[in-house]
N, C-alpha and C positions, 0 to 999 in steps of 0.2 A: 655706202658703204655699209655693210654688216657690222652689227657689234657685238663684241664678246662678253659674256657672261660668265662668272665662275661659279663654280657648282660642284659640291661634293656628294658622291656616288658610294653607294656601301658595295662592297665587294662580293656580299654575301646574298643580299635580297634584292640590290640595286635600285634601291629607294634613292630618291636625290633630298638634300637639303643645302640651304641656302650659306650656313655657316657650318664650321668643323665641331664637331665634340668627339668628345672620347668613347662614346656610343652613341651607335646607330639608333635614331627616333624611332623607326620602323619596325626592326627586328631584333633591337636590345643588344646586338651584337659588340662588343669591345673592339677599337681599333679596327675599324674596316672600313672608314672615310677615307677616301682619294680625290683629291682636287682634280679638276678639270675646265676647261675654256671651252664652251660651247659658243659657236657663232651662229644670233639669229640672221634671219632674212630681213631685209629691209622691207617696212610696211609696204604692202599690197603688192607683194613679191612673193610667190610663193617657192622653198628651197626645193620640195621634189614632188612630182607628180602624185593626184590624188589616187588613191585606191580605185580600183575597179568596184564602179556602182555605189562609192560613197555619198553619190549626190541623190541617187532613186529615191522615190519615197518606200516607207515599209511596206511589205508585201507580206499578207498572210502565208504560213505554213503550208496550208494546203492548195495554195497556187504556185507553190514554187516546184519548177521541176527537176525531175532526178534524174535524167537523162544526162550522162554525162558519159565521157570515154570510159571505158573500162582499163584495169590494172594492168602496167607492164609486166608479164611473168619474165623470169628469169631463167635460163638451164638449171638451177642450182635450187631443189626444193628448199634445202635447208635456208637458203636466203631467203626464198619466198616466203616461209613460214614464219622467219620472224618479221618480214616487214608486212605481213598479215596477208598474204596471197599474191604480193608484189609490188612495182612502183606505182605509188599513187599521181597522176598527173596534178601541178603544182602543189606537190609536197615540199616540203624543207625537212632533211632527215640530216643529224648529227652522228658522225660516227668518232666516238672518244677510245682511248686505251695509249698503253704505254710506251714508251719509243721502242721502235723495232717489233712490236708485237706481227704487225702486219697488215694496218689498216691500208696505207697507200698500194699493197699487192690487193689485199681485198678489192677495191674500188677500181682498180684496172683489173681484174678478173670479171667485174661486173658490167664496167664499160664495154668490153671486149663481148661480154654476151649481147651488150642491148645492139651493137651492130652487126653483130653475126645475123640475129635475128631480122633484119633488113627493115629497110624502113624508115630509121633513124639514125643521125649520125649523135656523137657525144662531145661535150666542150670538156678538156681536161685542161682546168686552172692551176698551174703550181707555182707560188711563192717562194718555194724553200729550194728548189732544184731547178736548173737548166732544162732545157727542153731534152739535149743532147741524153741527161741522165736519165728522165724519163722516158727517153725511146729506147735507153739501153734496158731497163726494168721489163719494157714491155716486148723487146726480144728476147729477153730472158723466161717471162712467162709464157712467149708463144701467143702474146697480145697485140701484133703488130698487126694494124687494119688503116687502111684510108678513112673511113667513115671517122675517126677519133681524131679531132682537131686539138692542137697543143697550144697553149697559151702561156707563157712565162709570163705573170704579172701578179702585181701587189696593190695595183692603183683599182680603188671600188669603182670609179667613172669608167673604166676602161673594160673592166670584167661585166659591168653591166651592160654598156654597148655591143658587147660580143655577144650576150645571152640576147639581146634583143633582135640584131643583126643576123644572127647564124640559125634562130630558133631550133637550137638541138632536142634531142629527145630526152635528154639526162644532161646537167653540168655538174662536173665535180670542179669542187673549190679545195685545195689542198696545201693552206690549213686557213682558216678561220681567222688564228692568230697572228697571220702574216700581212692580212688587208687592211687598207690605210682609207680612210675616208677624208679628201682633202678638205673638207666643211668644218672639220674637227679635229682640234690640236692634240697632241700626244702620241705617244710613239704606237708603235703595230706593238698589237697583245695588251694595249690597255683597257682599262675596264671598259670605260667610253667607246674605244673605237671597236672592242669586240662586239658590244652590245649594239652600236648604231650600224655596224656593218650587217650582223646578222639579221637585225630590224628591217634594213633595206631590201637585203636578198629575200627575205621572206615575203613581202609587199610586192617584189619583181614575179617572185614566182606564181602569187597567185594571180596577178595582174597576165603573165603570160602564158601561164598553165603548163610550163618548165620546171619538171622536177629537180631541186638540187641538193646535191650530199655536201656535206661540209665535214672536214676533218678536224677535228679539236684535240688539242694537246691537253695532257692531264698533269697537275701538281704532285709532288713527293707524297702525299697523302692518300694519291689514286682519285680524286674528284677531278671532271674536266675543269681545263684552265677556263676564267674569266670569271665574270659576274654570274651568280646562280640565276638570273634572271634570262640567261641563254639559253637553258634548258626550256623554259616556260615560253620561251618566243618559239622553238620549234616545232615540226609536230612530232616527231620520232627521235628518240635518243638511242642509239647502240652503241654497245660497249664491247669490247673485242679484247676479251680476257684469254691469259694464258702465259705459260713460262717461255721465254725464248729459247732455252734449252732443252725443252719439251716439244714433243709431236702437235699435242692437240690444241687447238685454238676454239674458243668458245663465243661465239656472239650472241650477246646477251640483250634483250630489248628491256629498256629499262622505263621509256615511255612511249605510247603508240596510240594515236588517235586513229587510227584505220585498223587497228586489232588487238589482240591481248598484249597486256605491257610483263607478261612473264616467261615468253617464249624463248627459246634460245636454238642456235644453229650451230652444230658440231663440224669442224673444219681440222683438216691436217695439214702441215706443213710439208711439204714434201720436195725433192729435188726442184722442181719445175714450177714452184709457186704451192699457192693453197690448194685441198682438194674436200669436195665436202664429203661427209662421212654420214651415209644413209642411214646403219644401224650403228648408232652410238654404243647400246648397252653391249653391243658384242665386241666392240671395239675396246669399251673399256674393262671387259671382262678377259681381255684376250691374255693378258698374262698374269690374269689371277692365280694365288697360290694357294687354294681352299685347303690345303692337307697339312698347311702352315699354323702353329698356334697364333694365337693373336688377329687371325684374318675371318672377316667375317663379309657378306654380301647384303646388301639393304636396297630398298627400292624407294626412290625420290621422285616426285612429280617436278618439271620444269614445264612452269605452263601446262597444257595439256597433253604432255608429252613424259611416260614413264621412263625412267633410268634406274639401271641395276650398275651399282656401285660398290666399290669393294672399299672396305674400311681394313687400317692395320693398327695394331697397336703393339707397343712393346711398354712393359712393364719390368723394370729394374731395380734391385736391391740398394738404396741409396748407403755406401759405406762410408761418407765423407761426415761433417759435422754441419756442413751446410745444408739448409731448408731443399725440401725435395724439387726437382724441377718439373712444369707442367705446361710441355709444348705440344701445340695442335696447328695441324696445317690443312686446311681444307674445312674445319670445323670452329666454331667460335669458344674461345678460352674458356669463357666464363660458363657456355653450355658444357664444356667438359668438366670445371668444377661441381657444379651441382651433380651432374651423373656421379663422380667419384663421391660425393656426400652421401647419396643417395646407396652406394654399392656398399660404403664404411657403416650407415645407421642401419638398413634394411637388410643387407644380406651378410653383415659381419664381415666384411673383409677388411684385413688391415694393410693399409694405401699409405699410410702417413709417414712412413720410411720409403716408398718409393719411388723413382722416376719413373712419369709415363709420359710416352711419345705416342701422340696419334697423328694420323697419316691418310689422307683422301687421295688413293689412287686417279691418276690421269689430270692431275690439276685443276678437278673439279670441286667447288665452295658449296657445302651442304648449308641449308637455311632453316630448313623445316624439322620439327621435330620428329617425323615420322622414323627417322635414323636412330633415335634414340635407345631401342633396343636391340638394335644391331653393334652400337658402338659398346656398351655395357658388356655384352655377351662375349665382345671381343678381349676387352680389358680382362673379364674373368678366365676367358681362354689361356691370353698367355701369361697370366699370373700361375695358372696351374699347369701351365705347358702341355695342356691337351687341348690339340685341334676339334673345330667344329665339325660335325660330319659332314661330307661332303655332299653338294647339291642342297643344302640349307642356306633361306633368307628369311631374316627377321623383319617385320614391319610391325611399329607401333610406337607410340610415345609412352615415356616413363614420367609420370608423378611423382612429387615428393615421396607419399608415403610408398614407395615402390609398385603401386599399380600401374597395369598396361592399359592405356587407354587407345581408343579407337583414332583413326584417322580417315582423313575422306580418299573416296576414289580408290577405295582398298580392289574393288574387283578388278580395276585395269591394272594396277599393279600385280594381283595374281596372275594375269593373262600375259603380262611381260614376263615374268617369272619363269610360267610355264612354258613358253614359247623359246626360250633360250635353254630348256634342258634342266631346269632346276627340280627336285624331285620332293623337296618339304618346306614348308613353310608355317613360321611361328607368328600368329595373328591373335590382336586383342580378343578375348572371346566377347561372346553375344552379338557379333558383327554380320549383319545379314548380307552376304554375298555369295556371289556364284562361287563351283568348284570346279575350277578348270580339270581337264582330264591329264591325266599321271601326276597330278600334283597335291602331294597328301596334307592336309590342313591341322594343324596343331593349335587348337586355342588354349590360350594361356593368361590369368587372372591378374597375378603378379610377377616379379622379377624372379622370385624363386622358383615359383612353377617353371618358366624359362630356362633357367640354368639346371632343373631337373629333367628338362625335358630333352636337351642336346649334349649334356657331360654323362659319362658313362658313373654308374651305382657304385664303384669303389671309390671314386672321385668326389662326387657329391656328398658322399658320408662325411667326408672330413673337409668337405671346401672352405665351411665356413667356420670352422675352430682354428685358431693359431696363426703363424704365419704361412704353414707350408701343408700342401694337402696330404691328408695321410689314407696310405692303400690299406684296404680290406681285405686280409686273404680269405 
């Protein structure tokens, strides 16, 4: 008979300890240890088969053959980009996202594209929905195909047996938090169930060469539910972002052993499911109102792709006795606080009694500092109620001394701006880059020079004195 052993597992790092403690001895996190019972196999009996090649001798790297089956490319280039060029045989991919954002819809589209390409079947395992519910979704998406095999099951043994017997070209498990391993105690979604189920599916993927996609739930903080070791087990972690009330969805690669871990794919939620957006910059700027005060266009890099993004600011005089509000949507609020301090100290703007609201159009989240200059000009533009000149794009990082610093891949950013019809670019001085045709380059060294380059002369003369702009006749 297998014997049970009580172990405590950390929900943050996945480390194990035989005794409970308030602090994890591995990652030093507090109150993260959870108790579970693991059944160990009897002596002389193996609980699970060995991984492929585990008993072979060590082989020099020069003797290892690199001839393997190629990636399976999908119809959507946006999905291929995030995966690093297509689906890798034997890979384990984790797809996370908030409820209702479109994870199951995206994977159903991927399954339909695999079977429609011919030569492979797809096994779709659903532990949350019945077969009828999945079939109804496939009808709505226009993805009904005889090559998609449906299995409504959450028992891990049955799922592994189905993958081995059917040998599909792609297996989808929706979701990993509903899978139960009968050899381990604990309810579905517990730390040990999620960790051991993912580890077993990883070994199965490597042994059979079947790529497996896992759907992962997220916590209220936005992280993928389960132990942090889950993200270390899988080969690729994809996160589907977007507001359910908005059209655009972003599939971001958080980890990828087969490609860049900074790529994104842009999709749009339409009436009949998701659609890829081959030109994200055009989609993000489709509703841009550049003639409105407080609107600025910046170029950010998402992996190897430059994106034109619209930033909007609203500066409003606070007429109450409450502290002014600082609200940022799509921008780190701490970064906003720093830029406000730079504007007050280096540009003599009086923002201490103003509420400032910042929004990034399209639901995009900007994480790189190359958008600092555009955001600062957006705030100045709305404070003075003067729009920035049409066709202007700003690229540059702002330092605490008010200097405009250089950014990486500037030439690619400017080429993207010129391709979409922008005519003027503010860039850091001294940057060695090409000059795309039709794009006027204005080099600025400080924030004050940038403001002088975009605001009218009569506004500049009184822009940094007092609370309101002074018009000079």
